[in-house]
KOLGU-4560 file (N, C-alpha, C; in nm, 3 decimals, padded with zeros to 5 digits):
<recs>
<n_xx: 10.597 n_yy: 11.950 n_zz: 11.412 ca_xx: 10.506 ca_yy: 11.928 ca_zz: 11.307 c_xx: 10.518 c_yy: 11.871 c_zz: 11.156 mol: A seq: 1 type: MET>
<n_xx: 10.510 n_yy: 11.790 n_zz: 11.101 ca_xx: 10.571 ca_yy: 11.751 ca_zz: 10.995 c_xx: 10.445 c_yy: 11.796 c_zz: 10.882 mol: A seq: 2 type: LYS>
<n_xx: 10.506 n_yy: 11.839 n_zz: 10.746 ca_xx: 10.461 ca_yy: 11.880 ca_zz: 10.652 c_xx: 10.425 c_yy: 11.803 c_zz: 10.538 mol: A seq: 3 type: ASP>
<n_xx: 10.292 n_yy: 11.713 n_zz: 10.576 ca_xx: 10.244 ca_yy: 11.611 ca_zz: 10.488 c_xx: 10.257 c_yy: 11.637 c_zz: 10.339 mol: A seq: 4 type: TYR>
<n_xx: 10.208 n_yy: 11.767 n_zz: 10.332 ca_xx: 10.182 ca_yy: 11.823 ca_zz: 10.197 c_xx: 10.333 c_yy: 11.794 c_zz: 10.110 mol: A seq: 5 type: TYR>
<n_xx: 10.401 n_yy: 11.867 n_zz: 10.202 ca_xx: 10.568 ca_yy: 11.859 ca_zz: 10.127 c_xx: 10.611 c_yy: 11.739 c_zz: 10.082 mol: A seq: 6 type: ALA>
<n_xx: 10.581 n_yy: 11.644 n_zz: 10.215 ca_xx: 10.640 ca_yy: 11.502 ca_zz: 10.204 c_xx: 10.573 c_yy: 11.445 c_zz: 10.083 mol: A seq: 7 type: ILE>
<n_xx: 10.444 n_yy: 11.476 n_zz: 10.059 ca_xx: 10.414 ca_yy: 11.401 ca_zz: 09.929 c_xx: 10.444 c_yy: 11.475 c_zz: 09.821 mol: A seq: 8 type: LEU>
<n_xx: 10.492 n_yy: 11.609 n_zz: 09.819 ca_xx: 10.510 ca_yy: 11.695 ca_zz: 09.684 c_xx: 10.396 c_yy: 11.724 c_zz: 09.639 mol: A seq: 9 type: GLY>
<n_xx: 10.287 n_yy: 11.759 n_zz: 09.723 ca_xx: 10.172 ca_yy: 11.817 ca_zz: 09.663 c_xx: 10.132 c_yy: 11.957 c_zz: 09.711 mol: A seq: 10 type: ILE>
<n_xx: 10.029 n_yy: 12.049 n_zz: 09.634 ca_xx: 09.969 ca_yy: 12.141 ca_zz: 09.705 c_xx: 09.868 c_yy: 12.118 c_zz: 09.795 mol: A seq: 11 type: ALA>
<n_xx: 09.858 n_yy: 12.208 n_zz: 09.904 ca_xx: 09.745 ca_yy: 12.191 ca_zz: 10.002 c_xx: 09.628 c_yy: 12.180 c_zz: 09.955 mol: A seq: 12 type: SER>
<n_xx: 09.573 n_yy: 12.211 n_zz: 09.863 ca_xx: 09.473 ca_yy: 12.225 ca_zz: 09.802 c_xx: 09.451 c_yy: 12.087 c_zz: 09.703 mol: A seq: 13 type: ASP>
<n_xx: 09.515 n_yy: 11.997 n_zz: 09.684 ca_xx: 09.526 ca_yy: 11.878 ca_zz: 09.580 c_xx: 09.393 c_yy: 11.782 c_zz: 09.632 mol: A seq: 14 type: ALA>
<n_xx: 09.377 n_yy: 11.756 n_zz: 09.510 ca_xx: 09.248 ca_yy: 11.641 ca_zz: 09.523 c_xx: 09.292 c_yy: 11.492 c_zz: 09.571 mol: A seq: 15 type: SER>
<n_xx: 09.179 n_yy: 11.445 n_zz: 09.634 ca_xx: 09.217 ca_yy: 11.325 ca_zz: 09.684 c_xx: 09.289 c_yy: 11.228 c_zz: 09.570 mol: A seq: 16 type: GLY>
<n_xx: 09.255 n_yy: 11.252 n_zz: 09.460 ca_xx: 09.319 ca_yy: 11.169 ca_zz: 09.349 c_xx: 09.473 c_yy: 11.204 c_zz: 09.333 mol: A seq: 17 type: ASP>
<n_xx: 09.473 n_yy: 11.318 n_zz: 09.331 ca_xx: 09.638 ca_yy: 11.383 ca_zz: 09.335 c_xx: 09.722 c_yy: 11.325 c_zz: 09.472 mol: A seq: 18 type: ALA>
<n_xx: 09.648 n_yy: 11.334 n_zz: 09.585 ca_xx: 09.717 ca_yy: 11.271 ca_zz: 09.700 c_xx: 09.750 c_yy: 11.118 c_zz: 09.679 mol: A seq: 19 type: VAL>
<n_xx: 09.643 n_yy: 11.014 n_zz: 09.650 ca_xx: 09.674 ca_yy: 10.903 ca_zz: 09.608 c_xx: 09.786 c_yy: 10.871 c_zz: 09.499 mol: A seq: 20 type: ARG>
<n_xx: 09.772 n_yy: 10.941 n_zz: 09.399 ca_xx: 09.867 ca_yy: 10.923 ca_zz: 09.300 c_xx: 10.031 c_yy: 10.963 c_zz: 09.349 mol: A seq: 21 type: ALA>
<n_xx: 10.047 n_yy: 11.069 n_zz: 09.416 ca_xx: 10.146 ca_yy: 11.105 ca_zz: 09.478 c_xx: 10.208 c_yy: 11.026 c_zz: 09.584 mol: A seq: 22 type: SER>
<n_xx: 10.117 n_yy: 10.957 n_zz: 09.656 ca_xx: 10.134 ca_yy: 10.861 ca_zz: 09.761 c_xx: 10.201 c_yy: 10.735 c_zz: 09.711 mol: A seq: 23 type: TYR>
<n_xx: 10.165 n_yy: 10.681 n_zz: 09.590 ca_xx: 10.192 ca_yy: 10.545 ca_zz: 09.495 c_xx: 10.313 c_yy: 10.605 c_zz: 09.433 mol: A seq: 24 type: ARG>
<n_xx: 10.369 n_yy: 10.698 n_zz: 09.375 ca_xx: 10.476 ca_yy: 10.730 ca_zz: 09.320 c_xx: 10.600 c_yy: 10.706 c_zz: 09.427 mol: A seq: 25 type: ARG>
<n_xx: 10.560 n_yy: 10.801 n_zz: 09.538 ca_xx: 10.660 ca_yy: 10.814 ca_zz: 09.645 c_xx: 10.687 c_yy: 10.682 c_zz: 09.726 mol: A seq: 26 type: LYS>
<n_xx: 10.589 n_yy: 10.623 n_zz: 09.738 ca_xx: 10.581 ca_yy: 10.498 ca_zz: 09.806 c_xx: 10.663 c_yy: 10.381 c_zz: 09.720 mol: A seq: 27 type: ALA>
<n_xx: 10.642 n_yy: 10.390 n_zz: 09.614 ca_xx: 10.734 ca_yy: 10.294 ca_zz: 09.493 c_xx: 10.858 c_yy: 10.327 c_zz: 09.512 mol: A seq: 28 type: GLY>
<n_xx: 10.919 n_yy: 10.437 n_zz: 09.499 ca_xx: 11.043 ca_yy: 10.523 ca_zz: 09.511 c_xx: 11.137 c_yy: 10.446 c_zz: 09.648 mol: A seq: 29 type: GLN>
<n_xx: 11.060 n_yy: 10.491 n_zz: 09.739 ca_xx: 11.114 ca_yy: 10.480 ca_zz: 09.878 c_xx: 11.076 c_yy: 10.346 c_zz: 09.952 mol: A seq: 30 type: LEU>
<n_xx: 11.010 n_yy: 10.250 n_zz: 09.868 ca_xx: 11.004 ca_yy: 10.098 ca_zz: 09.964 c_xx: 11.115 c_yy: 10.063 c_zz: 09.982 mol: A seq: 31 type: HIS>
<n_xx: 11.109 n_yy: 10.019 n_zz: 10.124 ca_xx: 11.270 ca_yy: 09.950 ca_zz: 10.158 c_xx: 11.297 c_yy: 09.818 c_zz: 10.059 mol: A seq: 32 type: PRO>
<n_xx: 11.219 n_yy: 09.746 n_zz: 10.001 ca_xx: 11.263 ca_yy: 09.645 ca_zz: 09.900 c_xx: 11.340 c_yy: 09.695 c_zz: 09.765 mol: A seq: 33 type: ASP>
<n_xx: 11.299 n_yy: 09.834 n_zz: 09.768 ca_xx: 11.350 ca_yy: 09.853 ca_zz: 09.607 c_xx: 11.440 c_yy: 09.963 c_zz: 09.630 mol: A seq: 34 type: ARG>
<n_xx: 11.443 n_yy: 10.056 n_zz: 09.758 ca_xx: 11.570 ca_yy: 10.151 ca_zz: 09.781 c_xx: 11.659 c_yy: 10.112 c_zz: 09.900 mol: A seq: 35 type: ASN>
<n_xx: 11.787 n_yy: 10.077 n_zz: 09.842 ca_xx: 11.887 ca_yy: 10.064 ca_zz: 09.938 c_xx: 11.939 c_yy: 10.175 c_zz: 10.022 mol: A seq: 36 type: THR>
<n_xx: 11.882 n_yy: 10.325 n_zz: 10.011 ca_xx: 11.905 ca_yy: 10.403 ca_zz: 10.102 c_xx: 11.892 c_yy: 10.384 c_zz: 10.223 mol: A seq: 37 type: ASP>
<n_xx: 11.990 n_yy: 10.419 n_zz: 10.339 ca_xx: 11.959 ca_yy: 10.377 ca_zz: 10.455 c_xx: 11.828 c_yy: 10.448 c_zz: 10.541 mol: A seq: 38 type: PRO>
<n_xx: 11.823 n_yy: 10.601 n_zz: 10.463 ca_xx: 11.723 ca_yy: 10.673 ca_zz: 10.493 c_xx: 11.591 c_yy: 10.645 c_zz: 10.469 mol: A seq: 39 type: THR>
<n_xx: 11.588 n_yy: 10.531 n_zz: 10.349 ca_xx: 11.458 ca_yy: 10.510 ca_zz: 10.294 c_xx: 11.344 c_yy: 10.446 c_zz: 10.367 mol: A seq: 40 type: ALA>
<n_xx: 11.386 n_yy: 10.378 n_zz: 10.453 ca_xx: 11.288 ca_yy: 10.320 ca_zz: 10.556 c_xx: 11.186 c_yy: 10.463 c_zz: 10.629 mol: A seq: 41 type: THR>
<n_xx: 11.277 n_yy: 10.515 n_zz: 10.694 ca_xx: 11.211 ca_yy: 10.655 ca_zz: 10.742 c_xx: 11.148 c_yy: 10.715 c_zz: 10.671 mol: A seq: 42 type: ASP>
<n_xx: 11.187 n_yy: 10.761 n_zz: 10.546 ca_xx: 11.068 ca_yy: 10.861 ca_zz: 10.446 c_xx: 10.969 c_yy: 10.771 c_zz: 10.407 mol: A seq: 43 type: LYS>
<n_xx: 11.015 n_yy: 10.631 n_zz: 10.373 ca_xx: 10.886 ca_yy: 10.565 ca_zz: 10.355 c_xx: 10.778 c_yy: 10.575 c_zz: 10.459 mol: A seq: 44 type: PHE>
<n_xx: 10.817 n_yy: 10.562 n_zz: 10.590 ca_xx: 10.709 ca_yy: 10.571 ca_zz: 10.679 c_xx: 10.650 c_yy: 10.695 c_zz: 10.691 mol: A seq: 45 type: ARG>
<n_xx: 10.737 n_yy: 10.815 n_zz: 10.672 ca_xx: 10.656 ca_yy: 10.958 ca_zz: 10.664 c_xx: 10.570 c_yy: 10.947 c_zz: 10.544 mol: A seq: 46 type: ASP>
<n_xx: 10.582 n_yy: 10.910 n_zz: 10.406 ca_xx: 10.508 ca_yy: 10.905 ca_zz: 10.335 c_xx: 10.341 c_yy: 10.834 c_zz: 10.372 mol: A seq: 47 type: VAL>
<n_xx: 10.382 n_yy: 10.732 n_zz: 10.401 ca_xx: 10.259 ca_yy: 10.645 ca_zz: 10.463 c_xx: 10.167 c_yy: 10.711 c_zz: 10.552 mol: A seq: 48 type: GLN>
<n_xx: 10.264 n_yy: 10.785 n_zz: 10.666 ca_xx: 10.143 ca_yy: 10.874 ca_zz: 10.766 c_xx: 10.115 c_yy: 10.997 c_zz: 10.696 mol: A seq: 49 type: GLU>
<n_xx: 10.187 n_yy: 11.055 n_zz: 10.597 ca_xx: 10.122 ca_yy: 11.167 ca_zz: 10.521 c_xx: 10.010 c_yy: 11.107 c_zz: 10.447 mol: A seq: 50 type: ALA>
<n_xx: 10.012 n_yy: 10.977 n_zz: 10.411 ca_xx: 09.896 ca_yy: 10.952 ca_zz: 10.331 c_xx: 09.747 c_yy: 10.937 c_zz: 10.398 mol: A seq: 51 type: TYR>
<n_xx: 09.791 n_yy: 10.840 n_zz: 10.507 ca_xx: 09.690 ca_yy: 10.813 ca_zz: 10.604 c_xx: 09.603 c_yy: 10.919 c_zz: 10.670 mol: A seq: 52 type: GLU>
<n_xx: 09.690 n_yy: 11.046 n_zz: 10.658 ca_xx: 09.624 ca_yy: 11.148 ca_zz: 10.726 c_xx: 09.524 c_yy: 11.222 c_zz: 10.630 mol: A seq: 53 type: THR>
<n_xx: 09.610 n_yy: 11.245 n_zz: 10.514 ca_xx: 09.550 ca_yy: 11.314 ca_zz: 10.409 c_xx: 09.429 c_yy: 11.252 c_zz: 10.322 mol: A seq: 54 type: LEU>
<n_xx: 09.440 n_yy: 11.125 n_zz: 10.302 ca_xx: 09.335 ca_yy: 11.063 ca_zz: 10.265 c_xx: 09.208 c_yy: 11.034 c_zz: 10.347 mol: A seq: 55 type: SER>
<n_xx: 09.210 n_yy: 11.061 n_zz: 10.445 ca_xx: 09.088 ca_yy: 11.059 ca_zz: 10.529 c_xx: 09.023 c_yy: 11.216 c_zz: 10.545 mol: A seq: 56 type: ASP>
<n_xx: 08.916 n_yy: 11.243 n_zz: 10.509 ca_xx: 08.852 ca_yy: 11.384 ca_zz: 10.473 c_xx: 08.873 c_yy: 11.440 c_zz: 10.641 mol: A seq: 57 type: PRO>
<n_xx: 08.858 n_yy: 11.345 n_zz: 10.738 ca_xx: 08.840 ca_yy: 11.410 ca_zz: 10.896 c_xx: 08.959 c_yy: 11.430 c_zz: 10.925 mol: A seq: 58 type: ASP>
<n_xx: 09.054 n_yy: 11.331 n_zz: 10.900 ca_xx: 09.192 ca_yy: 11.361 ca_zz: 10.943 c_xx: 09.260 c_yy: 11.475 c_zz: 10.898 mol: A seq: 59 type: LEU>
<n_xx: 09.233 n_yy: 11.466 n_zz: 10.771 ca_xx: 09.287 ca_yy: 11.617 ca_zz: 10.699 c_xx: 09.240 c_yy: 11.736 c_zz: 10.734 mol: A seq: 60 type: ARG>
<n_xx: 09.121 n_yy: 11.743 n_zz: 10.738 ca_xx: 09.056 ca_yy: 11.883 ca_zz: 10.807 c_xx: 09.125 c_yy: 11.913 c_zz: 10.961 mol: A seq: 61 type: HIS>
<n_xx: 09.144 n_yy: 11.807 n_zz: 11.016 ca_xx: 09.200 ca_yy: 11.822 ca_zz: 11.155 c_xx: 09.338 c_yy: 11.872 c_zz: 11.127 mol: A seq: 62 type: ALA>
<n_xx: 09.405 n_yy: 11.815 n_zz: 11.041 ca_xx: 09.569 ca_yy: 11.824 ca_zz: 11.048 c_xx: 09.544 c_yy: 11.982 c_zz: 10.953 mol: A seq: 63 type: TYR>
<n_xx: 09.478 n_yy: 12.028 n_zz: 10.854 ca_xx: 09.459 ca_yy: 12.155 ca_zz: 10.823 c_xx: 09.450 c_yy: 12.278 c_zz: 10.914 mol: A seq: 64 type: ASP>
<n_xx: 09.344 n_yy: 12.221 n_zz: 11.015 ca_xx: 09.328 ca_yy: 12.335 ca_zz: 11.117 c_xx: 09.422 c_yy: 12.325 c_zz: 11.221 mol: A seq: 65 type: GLU>
<n_xx: 09.494 n_yy: 12.230 n_zz: 11.239 ca_xx: 09.603 ca_yy: 12.213 ca_zz: 11.321 c_xx: 09.733 c_yy: 12.313 c_zz: 11.267 mol: A seq: 66 type: ASN>
<n_xx: 09.750 n_yy: 12.266 n_zz: 11.143 ca_xx: 09.863 ca_yy: 12.362 ca_zz: 11.055 c_xx: 09.814 c_yy: 12.494 c_zz: 11.057 mol: A seq: 67 type: ARG>
<n_xx: 09.696 n_yy: 12.540 n_zz: 11.031 ca_xx: 09.654 ca_yy: 12.693 ca_zz: 11.029 c_xx: 09.695 c_yy: 12.725 c_zz: 11.163 mol: A seq: 68 type: ARG>
<n_xx: 09.668 n_yy: 12.674 n_zz: 11.284 ca_xx: 09.667 ca_yy: 12.747 ca_zz: 11.410 c_xx: 09.820 c_yy: 12.732 c_zz: 11.425 mol: A seq: 69 type: ARG>
<n_xx: 09.886 n_yy: 12.670 n_zz: 11.414 ca_xx: 10.046 ca_yy: 12.650 ca_zz: 11.407 c_xx: 10.111 c_yy: 12.790 c_zz: 11.324 mol: A seq: 70 type: ASN>
<n_xx: 10.054 n_yy: 12.820 n_zz: 11.226 ca_xx: 10.111 ca_yy: 12.934 ca_zz: 11.150 c_xx: 10.065 c_yy: 13.045 c_zz: 11.201 mol: A seq: 71 type: LEU>
<n_xx: 09.948 n_yy: 13.056 n_zz: 11.273 ca_xx: 09.896 ca_yy: 13.189 ca_zz: 11.357 c_xx: 10.002 c_yy: 13.183 c_zz: 11.489 mol: A seq: 72 type: LEU>
<n_xx: 10.000 n_yy: 13.085 n_zz: 11.535 ca_xx: 10.073 ca_yy: 13.105 ca_zz: 11.686 c_xx: 10.174 c_yy: 13.133 c_zz: 11.670 mol: A seq: 73 type: GLU>
<n_xx: 10.282 n_yy: 13.058 n_zz: 11.582 ca_xx: 10.425 ca_yy: 13.026 ca_zz: 11.610 c_xx: 10.470 c_yy: 13.047 c_zz: 11.431 mol: A seq: 74 type: LYS>
<n_xx: 10.444 n_yy: 13.165 n_zz: 11.375 ca_xx: 10.486 ca_yy: 13.187 ca_zz: 11.237 c_xx: 10.599 c_yy: 13.120 c_zz: 11.188 mol: A seq: 75 type: PRO>
<n_xx: 10.702 n_yy: 13.199 n_zz: 11.246 ca_xx: 10.851 ca_yy: 13.175 ca_zz: 11.211 c_xx: 10.902 c_yy: 13.025 c_zz: 11.229 mol: A seq: 76 type: LEU>
<n_xx: 10.865 n_yy: 12.956 n_zz: 11.349 ca_xx: 10.901 ca_yy: 12.825 ca_zz: 11.388 c_xx: 10.845 c_yy: 12.741 c_zz: 11.279 mol: A seq: 77 type: GLU>
<n_xx: 10.705 n_yy: 12.764 n_zz: 11.267 ca_xx: 10.616 ca_yy: 12.669 ca_zz: 11.129 c_xx: 10.676 c_yy: 12.682 c_zz: 10.995 mol: A seq: 78 type: THR>
<n_xx: 10.698 n_yy: 12.824 n_zz: 10.965 ca_xx: 10.740 ca_yy: 12.855 ca_zz: 10.829 c_xx: 10.878 c_yy: 12.792 c_zz: 10.810 mol: A seq: 79 type: ALA>
<n_xx: 10.981 n_yy: 12.788 n_zz: 10.918 ca_xx: 11.086 ca_yy: 12.740 ca_zz: 10.883 c_xx: 11.116 c_yy: 12.588 c_zz: 10.879 mol: A seq: 80 type: ARG>
<n_xx: 10.995 n_yy: 12.500 n_zz: 10.949 ca_xx: 10.981 ca_yy: 12.378 ca_zz: 10.927 c_xx: 10.907 c_yy: 12.328 c_zz: 10.794 mol: A seq: 81 type: GLU>
<n_xx: 10.833 n_yy: 12.405 n_zz: 10.766 ca_xx: 10.770 ca_yy: 12.358 ca_zz: 10.627 c_xx: 10.858 c_yy: 12.396 c_zz: 10.544 mol: A seq: 82 type: ILE>
<n_xx: 10.949 n_yy: 12.502 n_zz: 10.518 ca_xx: 11.067 ca_yy: 12.518 ca_zz: 10.428 c_xx: 11.140 c_yy: 12.430 c_zz: 10.447 mol: A seq: 83 type: TRP>
<n_xx: 11.185 n_yy: 12.357 n_zz: 10.560 ca_xx: 11.267 ca_yy: 12.252 ca_zz: 10.553 c_xx: 11.204 c_yy: 12.123 c_zz: 10.491 mol: A seq: 84 type: LYS>
<n_xx: 11.092 n_yy: 12.082 n_zz: 10.533 ca_xx: 11.038 ca_yy: 11.987 ca_zz: 10.453 c_xx: 11.036 c_yy: 11.979 c_zz: 10.298 mol: A seq: 85 type: SER>
<n_xx: 10.969 n_yy: 12.099 n_zz: 10.258 ca_xx: 10.989 ca_yy: 12.147 ca_zz: 10.130 c_xx: 11.122 c_yy: 12.114 c_zz: 10.047 mol: A seq: 86 type: TYR>
<n_xx: 11.212 n_yy: 12.167 n_zz: 10.108 ca_xx: 11.367 ca_yy: 12.178 ca_zz: 10.054 c_xx: 11.426 c_yy: 12.017 c_zz: 10.049 mol: A seq: 87 type: MET>
<n_xx: 11.370 n_yy: 11.947 n_zz: 10.148 ca_xx: 11.411 ca_yy: 11.799 ca_zz: 10.163 c_xx: 11.331 c_yy: 11.741 c_zz: 10.007 mol: A seq: 88 type: GLU>
<n_xx: 11.234 n_yy: 11.776 n_zz: 10.010 ca_xx: 11.145 ca_yy: 11.706 ca_zz: 09.914 c_xx: 11.202 c_yy: 11.717 c_zz: 09.774 mol: A seq: 89 type: GLY>
<n_xx: 11.214 n_yy: 11.862 n_zz: 09.762 ca_xx: 11.276 ca_yy: 11.893 ca_zz: 09.620 c_xx: 11.441 c_yy: 11.843 c_zz: 09.582 mol: A seq: 90 type: VAL>
<n_xx: 11.479 n_yy: 11.832 n_zz: 09.668 ca_xx: 11.652 ca_yy: 11.784 ca_zz: 09.655 c_xx: 11.649 c_yy: 11.633 c_zz: 09.662 mol: A seq: 91 type: LEU>
<n_xx: 11.530 n_yy: 11.570 n_zz: 09.680 ca_xx: 11.528 ca_yy: 11.403 ca_zz: 09.647 c_xx: 11.555 c_yy: 11.339 c_zz: 09.522 mol: A seq: 92 type: GLU>
</recs>
């Protein structure tokens, strides 16, 4: 499970405006026409996927519920994945 909040570099309680602003900033940085890094295309797709989910209230609610369940059922595995996503976002 991808951590969409880490991909966009926002807190899990971020407003819709914060989601949109972060998406625009990240998409501008990672757009394949502007970024020649070979991994930019995949990262750009992840940013698009994160935005599509977090910008829709119903999808965001379902994602948050799934994220919460994963933390309860598989806490170590989920924590490792969240930490990995977070660190990749910080090191960009």
